[in-house]
C-alpha positions in Angstrom: 0.1 -0.1 0.0 2.5 2.4 0.9 4.6 1.2 -2.2 1.7 2.6 -4.6 1.6 5.9 -2.1 4.8 6.5 -2.8 5.5 5.5 -6.6 2.4 8.0 -7.0 4.1 10.9 -5.5 7.6 10.3 -7.1 7.1 8.5 -9.8 7.5 4.7 -11.0 11.2 5.4 -11.2 11.5 6.7 -7.9 13.3 9.5 -6.9 15.2 8.9 -10.1 12.6 9.7 -12.1 12.5 12.9 -14.2 9.7 15.4 -12.4 6.5 15.8 -14.4 3.6 18.2 -13.9 1.4 15.0 -12.7 4.3 14.0 -10.2 5.5 17.3 -8.6 7.9 15.3 -6.4 10.1 13.5 -8.6 13.3 14.5 -8.8 16.3 13.5 -10.7 18.8 11.5 -8.6 22.1 12.6 -10.9 22.5 16.1 -9.8 21.3 15.9 -6.2 21.4 12.1 -4.9 20.8 13.5 -1.0 17.8 15.7 -2.0 16.7 12.8 -4.3 16.7 10.5 -1.0 15.1 13.0 1.1 12.0 13.5 -1.0 12.1 10.0 -1.6 12.1 9.5 2.5 9.5 11.9 3.2 7.2 10.7 0.8 7.7 7.3 2.2 7.1 8.5 5.6 3.8 10.9 4.8 2.7 7.5 3.1 3.3 5.4 6.1 2.1 7.1 9.0 -0.4 9.7 10.1 0.6 12.3 12.1 -1.6 14.5 14.4 -1.3 17.8 16.2 -2.8 17.7 19.7 -3.3 21.4 19.9 -5.3 21.3 16.6 -8.1 19.3 18.5 -8.7 21.8 21.0 -10.8 24.8 21.2 -9.7 27.7 23.3 -12.4 29.1 26.0 -12.2 32.5 24.1 -13.1 30.9 20.8 -16.2 28.9 22.5 -17.5 32.0 23.7 -17.0 33.9 20.3 -18.7 30.7 18.6 -22.0 31.2 21.1 -22.1 35.1 20.9 -24.1 37.1 18.3 -21.1 37.5 16.0 -21.1 33.8 15.2 
């Protein structure tokens, strides 16, 4: 499953494929192999995991008060 996700992000040739409009994260490997590996590694990480930010799940009392006010 993650392999298909990464392939969709960087192309069938992995990070060595040529960049195309439909695969904006494809990067040539020869000029910058470290950058190509970093892009491929990030694509793998994003496809294989979900990162939640706890602060995004809480609403401050001020926002709750504003939502219940006539301004809402």
